[in-house]
RODO-2510 file (C-alpha; in nm, 4 decimals, decimal comma):
residues 55
     n   res          X          Y          Z
     1     m    -6,6790    -5,5323    11,1412
     2     n    -6,5593    -5,8702    11,0203
     3     r    -6,6306    -6,1814    11,2182
     4     l    -6,5534    -6,5458    11,1647
     5     v    -6,8188    -6,7966    11,2672
     6     v    -6,6272    -7,0790    11,4313
     7     r    -6,9202    -7,3038    11,5217
     8     q    -7,3004    -7,3031    11,5395
     9     f    -7,5194    -7,4581    11,8105
    10     p    -7,9008    -7,4955    11,8079
    11     a    -8,0780    -7,2758    12,0612
    12     g    -8,3033    -7,5579    12,1834
    13     g    -8,0438    -7,7532    12,3779
    14     p    -8,1191    -7,9501    12,6937
    15     r    -8,2061    -7,7473    13,0021
    16     g    -7,8963    -7,6484    13,1956
    17     s    -7,6679    -7,7209    12,9022
    18     w    -7,4648    -7,4367    12,7510
    19     p    -7,2582    -7,6003    12,4746
    20     a    -7,1877    -7,2746    12,2884
    21     e    -7,0594    -7,1052    12,6043
    22     e    -6,8490    -7,4096    12,6933
    23     y    -6,6981    -7,4225    12,3442
    24     a    -6,6216    -7,0494    12,3500
    25     a    -6,4571    -7,0850    12,6918
    26     a    -6,2376    -7,3655    12,5570
    27     q    -6,1404    -7,1473    12,2612
    28     r    -6,0495    -6,8601    12,4950
    29     a    -5,8454    -7,0989    12,7119
    30     a    -5,6525    -7,1911    12,3963
    31     g    -5,5754    -6,8221    12,3370
    32     k    -5,8409    -6,7583    12,0710
    33     p    -6,0727    -6,4613    12,1383
    34     a    -6,4142    -6,6252    12,0969
    35     e    -6,7565    -6,5041    12,2039
    36     v    -7,1155    -6,6254    12,1720
    37     v    -7,3825    -6,4347    11,9820
    38     m    -7,7439    -6,5221    11,9033
    39     d    -7,8554    -6,5481    11,5408
    40     l    -8,2282    -6,4813    11,5549
    41     e    -8,2865    -6,5747    11,1906
    42     t    -8,1620    -6,9315    11,2391
    43     d    -8,2497    -6,9596    11,6113
    44     a    -7,8940    -7,0632    11,6880
    45     f    -7,6014    -6,9576    11,9037
    46     l    -7,2859    -6,8764    11,7079
    47     v    -6,9337    -6,8870    11,8429
    48     v    -6,7511    -6,6062    11,6640
    49     r    -6,4137    -6,4370    11,6535
    50     r    -6,4404    -6,0667    11,5734
    51     g    -6,1962    -5,8844    11,3496
    52     e    -6,0887    -6,1919    11,1537
    53     n    -6,1216    -6,2354    10,7815
    54     t    -6,3858    -6,4749    10,6619
    55     e    -6,1788    -6,5755    10,3585
***
């Protein structure tokens, strides 16, 4: 399945702060189907859109 990484956020953000979730919510409010996934290799949260070409 193709996915487009829209933005990356470090996993060690301040306590109580969810910048990846907030960014994804703003993308969804703008009509773009975004979701947050965890990239264990880079220890980061990725905001992605599934089914989009990466080119």
